[in-house]
C-alpha positions in Angstrom: -1.3 -8.5 -16.9 -2.8 -9.2 -13.2 -4.0 -12.7 -14.9 0.2 -13.6 -15.9 1.0 -12.5 -12.0 -1.7 -15.2 -10.6 0.0 -18.1 -9.1 3.2 -15.9 -8.9 2.6 -14.3 -4.8 1.8 -16.8 -2.6 -2.0 -16.6 -1.8 -1.5 -16.2 1.6 -0.7 -12.4 0.7 -3.8 -11.9 -1.4 -6.0 -9.3 0.5 -9.2 -10.6 1.1 -11.1 -7.3 2.3 -13.7 -6.1 -0.1 -13.3 -2.2 -0.6 -16.6 -0.1 -1.1 -19.6 -2.4 -2.6 -20.0 -4.7 -5.6 -20.9 -2.0 -8.2 -18.8 0.5 -6.8 -15.3 -0.9 -5.5 -13.5 2.3 -4.4 -12.8 3.1 -0.4 -10.8 6.0 0.7 -9.0 5.5 3.9 -6.4 8.1 6.0 -3.6 6.9 8.0 -2.5 9.4 10.2 0.8 8.1 11.9 0.9 10.0 15.5 -2.2 7.5 16.5 0.0 5.0 16.1 1.5 3.6 19.6 5.7 4.8 19.9 7.7 2.6 18.4 5.4 1.3 16.0 5.2 3.2 13.0 2.5 3.4 10.6 2.8 0.0 8.6 0.8 -1.9 5.3 2.3 -5.1 5.2 2.8 -6.9 2.3 -0.3 -7.8 0.7 -1.9 -8.1 -3.2 -5.1 -7.9 -5.2 -6.5 -7.5 -8.5 -7.8 -3.9 -8.2 -5.5 -1.0 -8.5 -4.3 0.8 -5.4 -3.9 4.3 -5.8 -2.3 6.5 -2.9 -2.1 10.0 -2.7 0.5 11.0 0.2 -0.5 14.5 1.8 2.3 14.4 4.4 5.5 13.2 5.8 7.5 10.5 4.4 6.7 6.7 3.4 8.8 4.1 2.2 6.7 1.7 -0.3 8.0 -1.7 -1.3 6.5 -2.9 -4.7 7.1 -6.3 -6.0 10.9 -6.5 -3.7 11.6 -2.6 -4.9 11.8 -0.5 -2.3 11.0 3.4 -3.0 11.1 6.4 -1.0 8.5 8.6 -1.5 7.8 12.3 0.0 4.8 14.0 0.2 2.6 15.3 -1.7 2.7 12.5 -4.1 0.6 10.1 -5.8 1.8 6.2 -6.3 -0.3 3.9 -8.2 0.2 0.1 -7.5 -1.1 -2.8 -10.2 -3.4 -5.0 -10.1 -1.4 -7.8 -8.6 1.4 -6.3 -7.2 2.9 -7.4 -3.8 3.4 -3.8 -2.0 4.3 -3.0 1.7 4.3 0.4 2.9 6.0 2.3 6.1 6.4 5.6 7.6 9.3 6.6 7.5 11.1 9.3 10.1 13.7 11.8 8.3 16.4 12.6 11.0 17.6 16.1 10.2 
């Protein structure tokens, strides 16, 4: 499936960062929205890569754009991003 998607998305969006090691390509990252400067919500810019991405939302709400489809996620939940999918994620502030 990833082979079919190659070339459909700009190579400028392909993430070059190595996650984990060659023998264990897995990494853990923790995002804490409160550490961002005021007025600058937590955001992961548009990107794609060949490894799948598994996101666990422990708290708060986020908007995730996967291949131009915007989805609102409310914690707790998992989100799976397939190989080659273009994604963007941003903190979503609910106003009550």
